[in-house]
Backbone bond lengths (Angstrom), bond angles and torsions (degrees), N, CA, C in turn:
res aa  C-N    CA-C-N  psi(-1)  N-CA   C-N-CA  omega(-1)  CA-C   N-CA-C  phi
1 M - - - 1.437 - - 1.464 107.39 -
2 N 1.280 125.46 -34.38 1.459 126.95 177.92 1.527 116.08 -55.19
3 R 1.249 118.47 -24.18 1.475 120.94 176.87 1.501 116.87 -92.88
4 I 1.299 118.17 -8.41 1.383 123.66 -170.84 1.546 109.77 -72.35
5 L 1.339 115.14 -36.84 1.498 116.27 -175.71 1.536 109.63 -111.70
6 P 1.242 121.77 97.47 1.559 126.18 -172.88 1.534 105.74 -70.90
7 L 1.287 109.55 152.86 1.449 119.31 -176.60 1.559 106.88 -65.34
8 E 1.294 121.03 -30.42 1.446 122.36 -178.03 1.538 111.07 -62.19
9 K 1.351 119.37 -29.51 1.440 124.16 175.26 1.476 109.12 -67.32
10 V 1.320 116.51 -42.48 1.526 120.18 179.99 1.497 107.91 -65.90
11 W 1.378 116.38 -45.91 1.434 120.00 176.18 1.519 118.64 -52.99
12 T 1.373 118.65 -33.36 1.387 126.69 -177.58 1.563 107.48 -68.29
13 Y 1.361 117.18 -36.48 1.436 122.21 177.89 1.621 104.95 -74.68
14 C 1.241 118.92 -52.88 1.406 121.49 -177.72 1.534 114.24 -54.69
15 R 1.235 118.74 -40.32 1.490 121.81 178.13 1.479 110.32 -57.36
16 K 1.336 119.80 -35.70 1.498 123.93 -177.92 1.542 108.91 -80.99
17 A 1.320 119.56 -36.93 1.474 124.87 -172.27 1.515 114.73 -84.70
18 G 1.380 119.44 -25.49 1.347 116.88 -175.16 1.524 118.51 91.77
19 R 1.340 113.87 162.52 1.531 115.93 -171.31 1.508 113.63 -59.52
20 A 1.328 119.05 -47.68 1.506 120.95 -176.14 1.410 115.03 -58.75
21 A 1.441 117.07 -45.67 1.363 122.71 178.47 1.497 115.46 -70.29
22 S 1.313 115.44 -25.43 1.439 120.16 -176.60 1.506 114.86 -83.01
23 R 1.343 119.70 -16.03 1.452 120.27 -177.17 1.608 110.16 -61.74
24 P 1.344 118.62 -47.65 1.526 116.52 -176.66 1.573 108.26 -64.03
25 V 1.354 114.93 -30.37 1.471 117.05 -170.02 1.562 103.64 -72.99
26 V 1.377 116.98 -41.60 1.475 119.87 -178.51 1.498 108.15 -67.90
27 L 1.337 115.67 -37.02 1.543 112.32 -178.85 1.625 108.46 -68.87
28 L 1.323 118.30 -39.57 1.376 120.03 172.11 1.551 115.55 -53.32
29 Y 1.235 116.44 -42.65 1.399 125.40 -178.45 1.507 107.10 -63.03
30 L 1.427 118.10 -46.87 1.496 120.38 179.09 1.472 111.65 -71.91
31 V 1.356 123.07 -26.47 1.429 119.43 165.78 1.560 114.79 -59.66
32 L 1.323 109.74 -46.11 1.506 117.09 178.63 1.479 112.70 -58.48
33 R 1.249 116.66 -38.49 1.489 117.87 179.72 1.525 118.07 -81.74
34 D 1.413 116.48 -9.62 1.429 122.91 -178.02 1.597 109.43 -72.89
35 P 1.302 120.66 123.89 1.469 117.38 177.85 1.525 113.65 -67.24
36 A 1.363 116.63 -21.65 1.510 117.66 174.46 1.550 116.50 -71.77
37 T 1.312 116.84 -18.60 1.464 119.44 178.92 1.514 112.17 -62.87
38 P 1.344 115.86 127.55 1.538 120.76 177.78 1.591 108.69 -59.67
39 R 1.239 110.60 141.41 1.496 118.64 177.13 1.438 115.71 -44.23
40 K 1.352 118.02 -50.99 1.524 124.51 175.36 1.466 114.25 -49.82
41 D 1.343 114.79 -42.16 1.556 118.04 178.79 1.488 109.00 -71.59
42 K 1.240 119.23 -35.16 1.467 123.85 -177.56 1.525 105.70 -64.90
43 Y 1.281 118.49 -40.78 1.469 121.19 178.39 1.467 112.37 -65.23
44 I 1.275 117.45 -36.34 1.522 121.15 176.35 1.447 112.58 -64.74
45 V 1.380 113.21 -48.43 1.475 119.88 178.07 1.511 111.00 -62.10
46 Y 1.325 119.69 -47.19 1.473 120.30 -173.01 1.512 105.20 -65.23
47 S 1.350 120.08 -39.63 1.483 119.95 -174.79 1.557 109.38 -64.91
48 A 1.436 117.12 -40.69 1.497 118.89 174.17 1.568 113.37 -63.15
49 L 1.257 113.45 -47.42 1.484 117.39 -178.71 1.566 117.33 -66.45
50 A 1.393 107.25 -33.23 1.536 113.38 178.79 1.601 105.38 -69.28
51 Y 1.327 117.63 -42.77 1.412 121.85 -178.78 1.620 110.45 -62.86
52 L 1.199 113.40 -31.72 1.511 121.75 -177.21 1.531 104.08 -72.29
53 V 1.282 123.57 -53.91 1.409 128.43 -170.82 1.510 119.40 -87.45
54 L 1.306 117.84 -20.07 1.406 120.57 177.97 1.417 113.60 -85.56
55 P 1.397 119.96 148.91 1.476 121.67 -170.55 1.543 116.70 -71.24
56 I 1.359 114.90 -1.66 1.501 119.71 -172.48 1.604 98.92 -93.02
57 D 1.352 108.30 132.03 1.523 117.96 175.41 1.462 111.16 -129.73
58 I 1.298 120.08 151.51 1.459 121.44 172.23 1.572 106.16 -78.63
59 I 1.367 112.25 -44.87 1.517 119.08 174.61 1.471 107.45 -119.11
60 S 1.407 118.51 117.02 1.442 124.71 -176.37 1.458 107.19 -71.21
61 A 1.347 113.48 135.67 1.529 125.41 174.35 1.458 105.77 -73.05
62 K 1.277 119.71 -28.97 1.454 121.62 -175.44 1.550 109.81 -73.31
63 K 1.326 113.63 -36.57 1.554 116.91 -178.00 1.446 108.30 -85.37
64 I 1.332 119.38 -48.32 1.523 121.92 -177.29 1.590 106.63 -126.80
65 P 1.320 114.57 89.65 1.480 117.08 -167.26 1.553 114.15 -56.85
66 V 1.271 117.56 -49.38 1.520 125.25 179.89 1.495 110.24 -55.53
67 L 1.338 116.83 -55.13 1.506 118.85 -174.68 1.491 110.60 -74.69
68 G 1.275 113.06 -26.73 1.562 118.79 178.13 1.531 110.19 -64.49
69 W 1.260 117.52 -39.09 1.483 119.45 -179.78 1.481 106.40 -82.06
70 A 1.369 122.49 -29.39 1.367 126.27 -175.69 1.589 113.03 -63.04
71 D 1.262 111.12 -42.00 1.502 112.85 179.65 1.462 114.78 -70.69
72 E 1.360 116.72 -27.38 1.478 120.70 176.75 1.516 107.71 -73.96
73 A 1.333 116.85 -45.37 1.442 121.99 177.52 1.513 110.89 -62.17
74 G 1.221 121.15 -29.88 1.573 126.60 -179.94 1.484 103.57 -73.30
75 A 1.271 120.55 -45.67 1.518 122.15 179.81 1.562 111.66 -59.37
76 V 1.254 114.63 -45.05 1.434 120.96 179.75 1.622 116.14 -67.30
77 A 1.405 107.53 -39.78 1.443 113.64 173.99 1.609 113.32 -68.48
78 L 1.225 119.27 -38.10 1.481 121.73 177.66 1.540 107.49 -65.18
79 A 1.365 119.08 -48.56 1.374 121.19 176.83 1.557 117.08 -57.13
80 Y 1.324 111.07 -42.97 1.474 122.03 177.39 1.539 110.54 -57.89
81 K 1.321 112.45 -53.13 1.542 116.40 174.57 1.404 118.68 -52.19
82 S 1.352 111.01 -42.15 1.591 117.68 -173.92 1.585 108.43 -74.14
83 V 1.299 121.18 -27.76 1.414 119.03 -168.67 1.648 108.65 -120.99
84 K 1.259 119.63 9.63 1.396 118.58 -174.55 1.551 114.06 -67.57
85 G 1.306 118.70 -16.12 1.466 124.45 169.52 1.570 114.23 -60.74
86 N 1.314 114.33 -22.66 1.473 119.41 -174.73 1.485 109.96 -92.74
87 I 1.319 119.93 -4.12 1.510 124.55 177.16 1.477 112.33 -76.32
88 T 1.267 117.85 116.87 1.568 122.69 179.64 1.430 110.40 -94.91
89 P 1.289 118.93 159.02 1.453 121.61 171.87 1.520 113.81 -55.37
90 A 1.355 116.16 -33.79 1.456 119.78 173.40 1.428 114.25 -61.86
91 M 1.335 116.98 -41.29 1.531 121.40 176.85 1.517 109.00 -65.09
92 E 1.401 121.98 -38.22 1.515 127.16 178.40 1.526 105.98 -59.51
93 M 1.302 117.71 -45.26 1.487 121.07 -175.09 1.508 108.68 -72.35
94 Q 1.345 119.92 -38.66 1.443 122.64 178.60 1.499 112.64 -67.34
95 A 1.356 114.75 -35.36 1.467 120.57 177.28 1.568 111.28 -65.34
96 D 1.317 116.49 -43.14 1.449 121.21 178.96 1.481 107.50 -64.64
97 E 1.330 118.93 -49.93 1.527 120.06 179.54 1.587 112.17 -54.55
98 L 1.257 114.98 -40.69 1.484 119.05 178.88 1.504 112.22 -67.14
99 L 1.392 113.96 -42.82 1.473 116.07 -175.39 1.632 106.64 -74.03
100 N 1.276 114.07 -29.28 1.563 116.35 176.69 1.481 109.23 -66.26
101 S 1.374 117.14 -35.13 1.505 116.43 -177.14 1.563 108.43 -76.30
102 W 1.350 115.34 -28.94 1.534 116.95 176.76 1.473 115.32 -80.98
103 F 1.286 116.65 -37.76 1.442 118.34 -170.94 1.573 113.61 -117.04
104 G 1.230 121.06 -12.03 1.456 125.20 -169.94 1.448 112.96 98.22
105 L 1.247 119.33 178.53 1.513 122.09 -175.60 1.535 113.09 -74.33
106 D 1.198 116.89 106.32 1.466 126.70 163.85 1.548 111.68 56.95
107 D 1.225 121.08 26.93 1.474 120.13 171.45 1.510 113.25 -88.02
108 E 1.366 113.39 101.22 1.409 122.49 -172.89 1.528 113.05 -66.55
109 S 1.241 120.22 -20.34 1.534 122.04 -176.17 1.541 112.27 -93.31
110 T 1.340 119.10 -9.45 1.360 122.44 -173.96 1.572 114.93 -62.23
111 V 1.277 118.96 124.40 1.407 125.58 174.10 1.573 109.41 -125.61
112 V 1.260 121.98 121.34 1.518 123.96 -177.99 1.519 108.91 -86.05
113 E 1.227 112.94 129.46 1.501 117.22 177.98 1.450 109.71 -90.56
């Protein structure tokens, strides 16, 4: 399951969403890759991330921009709330390092075009 969702797919979303919105997504990705994460939690995370990166949407962001992003944000928020107990301090540091490499040091407003 860990190899099914490549980091490049997550980066495609993050590039559009910006640093602040990307942090929970990156943390979910790290929870998914962690061998200690229970299988049930991995399914929750995989479902949310797959919904985020796959081109299929319940509400299209192209047709209804605000609602289109809201359903994706809702999926991430629900997954994050469900599995946040699996997030370790090491994952927090790894997420920050990855976000720094993508966006620069702690610039919350950065969106890469």
